[in-house]
DOKOL-605797 format. One record per residue (C-alpha): y, z, x; residue in three letters. Coordinates in steps of 0.02 Angstrom, whole numbers, padded with zeros to 5 digits, always signed. Layout:
YZXALA...
! end
This chain:
+16413+11325-03923MET+16588+11307-03996GLU+16650+11168-04091ILE+16794+11112-04211ILE+16772+10995-04357ALA+16900+10934-04476GLY+16920+10826-04618ASP+17079+10742-04608ILE+17177+10694-04775GLY+17331+10605-04806ALA+17393+10756-04919THR+17275+10898-04840LYS+17194+10923-04681SER+17038+11044-04659ALA+16983+11125-04501LEU+16854+11230-04453ALA+16801+11318-04288TRP+16614+11375-04272ALA+16484+11432-04148THR+16289+11408-04133GLY+16168+11276-04083MET+16133+11217-04238ASP+16184+11174-04417HIS+16069+11297-04498ALA+16121+11446-04382SER+16301+11409-04342GLY+16446+11499-04401GLN+16621+11472-04453VAL+16728+11600-04368VAL+16889+11531-04416TYR+16945+11396-04557GLU+17120+11341-04619ARG+17184+11184-04734VAL+17363+11119-04679TYR+17483+11000-04767ALA+17454+10836-04658SER+17644+10783-04677ALA+17687+10943-04579ASP+17633+10863-04421PHE+17686+10706-04331ALA+17515+10663-04270ASN+17330+10726-04252ALA+17371+10815-04085LEU+17501+10930-04146ALA+17402+10979-04288LEU+17250+11013-04182LEU+17348+11105-04055GLN+17412+11215-04205GLN+17245+11259-04274PHE+17186+11319-04093MET+17324+11411-04073ARG+17304+11505-04250ASP+17112+11513-04228ALA+17124+11601-04059GLN+17279+11716-04121ALA+17154+11779-04274ARG+16983+11780-04170THR+17039+11812-04001GLY+17017+11699-03836PRO+16871+11590-03859ARG+16779+11462-03750LEU+16848+11285-03737PRO+16750+11190-03878PRO+16604+11083-03834ALA+16628+10949-03965CYS+16787+10898-04087LEU+16721+10807-04241THR+16854+10716-04353LEU+16825+10643-04510ALA+16957+10511-04546LEU+17023+10409-04704PRO+17018+10246-04635GLY+16904+10134-04548ALA+16841+10182-04357VAL+16832+10061-04221TYR+16772+10096-04046ALA+16828+10283-04075GLN+16999+10230-04132ARG+17079+10247-04304ALA+17234+10199-04398GLN+17246+10303-04550LEU+17264+10216-04721THR+17382+10318-04811ASN+17460+10426-04667LEU+17551+10361-04524ASP+17441+10419-04389TRP+17342+10311-04250SER+17209+10406-04152LEU+17121+10382-04003ASP+16966+10499-03958ALA+16981+10467-03772ALA+17167+10525-03781ASP+17118+10681-03878LEU+16966+10712-03759GLN+17094+10709-03632ALA+17256+10797-03701GLN+17132+10949-03774LEU+17018+10960-03647LYS+16860+10935-03746ILE+16698+10875-03686ASP+16651+10773-03837THR+16774+10705-03973VAL+16710+10592-04104GLN+16778+10511-04269PHE+16686+10467-04428ILE+16733+10400-04589ASN+16786+10531-04715ASP+16663+10474-04841PHE+16534+10450-04702GLN+16562+10645-04678ALA+16564+10676-04866ALA+16392+10594-04859ALA+16336+10698-04732GLY+16388+10839-04823GLY+16287+10801-04973VAL+16136+10870-04889ALA+16229+11048-04865THR+16253+11053-05075MET+16170+11160-05182THR+16156+11142-05381GLU+16300+11272-05397SER+16411+11144-05301ASP+16386+11010-05432MET+16388+10952-05610VAL+16257+10835-05675ARG+16331+10690-05772LEU+16175+10639-05865ASN+15998+10708-05880THR+15927+10592-05732VAL+15864+10658-05604LEU+15872+10606-05416PRO+15715+10525-05346ALA+15654+10594-05182ALA+15684+10470-05042GLY+15795+10364-05151GLY+15953+10276-05074VAL+16102+10391-05113ARG+16288+10346-05136ALA+16449+10446-05139ILE+16625+10386-05206THR+16781+10473-05244GLY+16971+10479-05281ALA+17085+10578-05174GLY+17255+10510-05101THR+17143+10353-05081GLY+16958+10292-05143LEU+16817+10325-05038GLY+16635+10252-05025LEU+16485+10281-04923ALA+16285+10261-04941TRP+16145+10345-04875MET+15966+10293-04846THR+15813+10393-04767PRO+15743+10347-04602ASP+15552+10352-04566SER+15556+10553-04547SER+15633+10557-04713GLY+15791+10618-04644ARG+15960+10524-04723TYR+16074+10412-04619ARG+16249+10378-04690THR+16338+10219-04678PHE+16540+10203-04703ALA+16627+10077-04809THR+16781+10019-04851GLU+16732+09989-05020GLY+16885+10053-05110GLY+16981+09907-05057HIS+16886+09795-05140ILE+16984+09681-05268ASP+17011+09763-05440PHE+16941+09679-05576ALA+17007+09702-05739PRO+16871+09746-05902ALA+17015+09695-06047ASN+17168+09620-06094ALA+17260+09796-06068GLN+17182+09806-05886GLN+17225+09616-05852ALA+17412+09666-05897ARG+17405+09818-05777LEU+17338+09708-05639LEU+17487+09595-05658ALA+17604+09753-05662PHE+17534+09817-05498VAL+17549+09656-05418ARG+17723+09623-05456GLU+17760+09803-05406SER+17697+09767-05226LEU+17776+09613-05231ILE+17945+09701-05258GLN+17902+09832-05121GLN+17864+09692-05001ASN+17684+09743-04990LEU+17530+09635-04994SER+17505+09574-05163GLU+17329+09610-05154HIS+17269+09740-05279VAL+17124+09854-05236SER+17037+09981-05341TRP+17101+10112-05226GLU+17290+10053-05281ARG+17233+10120-05461LEU+17076+10237-05449VAL+17155+10374-05323SER+17309+10504-05323GLY+17422+10352-05285LEU+17359+10261-05428GLY+17400+10393-05554LEU+17589+10359-05530ASP+17569+10170-05538MET+17459+10200-05695ILE+17591+10306-05770TYR+17733+10193-05735ARG+17618+10043-05817PHE+17600+10152-05986CYS+17790+10188-05979VAL+17826+09994-05963HIS+17709+09954-06098GLU+17789+10072-06221ALA+17965+10008-06165GLY+18033+10166-06087GLY+18151+10184-05941ALA+18060+10169-05770LYS+18030+10345-05705PRO+18141+10373-05541GLU+18026+10508-05470ALA+17842+10490-05420VAL+17736+10558-05538MET+17599+10667-05456GLU+17439+10706-05534GLY+17457+10897-05568ALA+17623+10856-05670ARG+17551+10710-05755LEU+17389+10829-05806ASP+17522+10961-05865ALA+17627+10837-05970LEU+17467+10786-06042ALA+17410+10948-06102ALA+17584+10981-06166SER+17555+10817-06286GLY+17657+10698-06196ASP+17588+10529-06271PRO+17620+10426-06114LEU+17544+10559-05999ALA+17394+10559-06117ARG+17384+10366-06116ALA+17392+10353-05928ALA+17263+10487-05891LEU+17148+10404-06028ASP+17169+10234-05940LEU+17134+10318-05761PHE+16972+10387-05835ILE+16922+10214-05896ASP+16953+10136-05737LEU+16860+10269-05636TYR+16714+10268-05749GLY+16709+10071-05725ALA+16712+10098-05543TRP+16568+10235-05531VAL+16467+10103-05641GLY+16504+09973-05507ASN+16439+10068-05370VAL+16286+10114-05475ALA+16252+09925-05481LEU+16293+09883-05307LEU+16180+10009-05230TYR+16046+10056-05362ARG+16059+10238-05296PRO+15896+10318-05369GLU+15922+10471-05245GLY+16084+10504-05331GLY+16270+10451-05355LEU+16391+10588-05297TYR+16578+10580-05361ILE+16699+10681-05245ALA+16874+10688-05195GLY+17013+10810-05237GLY+17072+10712-05401VAL+16905+10711-05465SER+16891+10898-05449ILE+17053+10918-05522HIS+17005+10799-05678LEU+16835+10887-05696ARG+16836+10907-05872GLU+16897+10734-05909ARG+16767+10668-05795ILE+16645+10768-05886LEU+16703+10689-06050SER+16605+10554-06155PRO+16754+10442-06120ARG+16690+10429-05923PHE+16517+10396-05952MET+16558+10269-06081ALA+16658+10174-05968ALA+16526+10195-05827CYS+16372+10127-05920THR+16480+09975-06014ALA+16413+09840-05902LYS+16335+09733-06024GLY+16142+09675-05997ARG+16160+09801-05828MET+16195+09954-05943ARG+16018+10023-05931GLY+16037+10018-05722VAL+16189+10140-05738VAL+16100+10237-05869GLU+15955+10277-05769ARG+16053+10307-05613THR+16070+10506-05585PRO+16261+10541-05573ILE+16340+10693-05530SER+16519+10775-05497LEU+16532+10883-05343ILE+16642+11025-05364ILE+16644+11107-05194ASN+16809+11083-05104ARG+16725+11101-04926ARG+16606+10946-04937LEU+16705+10841-04801GLY+16724+10984-04668VAL+16544+11038-04704GLN+16491+10855-04667GLY+16612+10853-04523ALA+16519+11006-04470LEU+16352+10944-04489ALA+16386+10800-04394GLN+16462+10904-04235ALA+16306+11026-04240PHE+16199+10872-04231GLU+16293+10793-04075THR+16291+10953-03977VAL+16117+10979-04024THR+16068+10805-03961SER+16169+10830-03799HIS+16084+10995-03775HIS+15906+10911-03810ARG+15948+10772-03703ASN+16008+10874-03552ASN+15863+10992-03557THR+15738+10832-03546ARG+15831+10765-03399SER+15835+10928-03309GLY+15644+10938-03299ARG
! end
């Protein structure tokens, strides 16, 4: 059985072509990461990937299933991506690509499914609490945006995954500085003729790093930056000793830790709270610092709840595509099983 699975991101999209009947025995025959902005839409991206795959591996049978993990809400197998100007319709892609089954899942729903494929070498524990067997799990993380999903076991012990749009919950400041940040962000959005709703994603994300840096420059009385401050450049400036870059990253870590602590209180994930996303991996050393966990556990009377939550940082960059692959294999296995039963 041939399948294609992809983790579509606002910045980068990872795609894999695999063969096999289930995830355990399946083999990836071709995999590639593309810059999403290089393509006008998902169809163009997928057509390029299929050409590239067959140029490298030779002619292949048509895929039986295409599973895409998307950064945004999926309704009736349609999606408008949050931070990328793409609209996707599974039925349209099915017809255009001539693939029997095309399915969409939320990107962090895929990441949640990918947790089951991880090993200890794929993650770093932020505290000494061990996950409880059969406990609720949650996964969140900063990439271009901010994702959140959760998992709970069914009667057979197999984890089911559930997507959310929790990253768009209203941002709540924890101190006077963060209250000024909230006012700054809201005013910035109004000036851009955008909704003045300030979500956690506006700050705890790759996009948020630029906003936080601009706030720190504003607080210091500096000139408004002309260029967008990307995460890699901000990190390099901080490493060189730039005080505003350091202040911005410190504030980002405070906010990220506070958000993760909120997730711990919301889901009580005794089976594990996992932090993922490209920004998280890039800022690994800062997330492993005492500052992050201090912000995470600063929950007043509920501090102990967060402290008893097993929290880990996933450092495997293939988490999303592995989760999408697992979902694709589950789909084709289920279809094969049902067809076998109906043919008896």
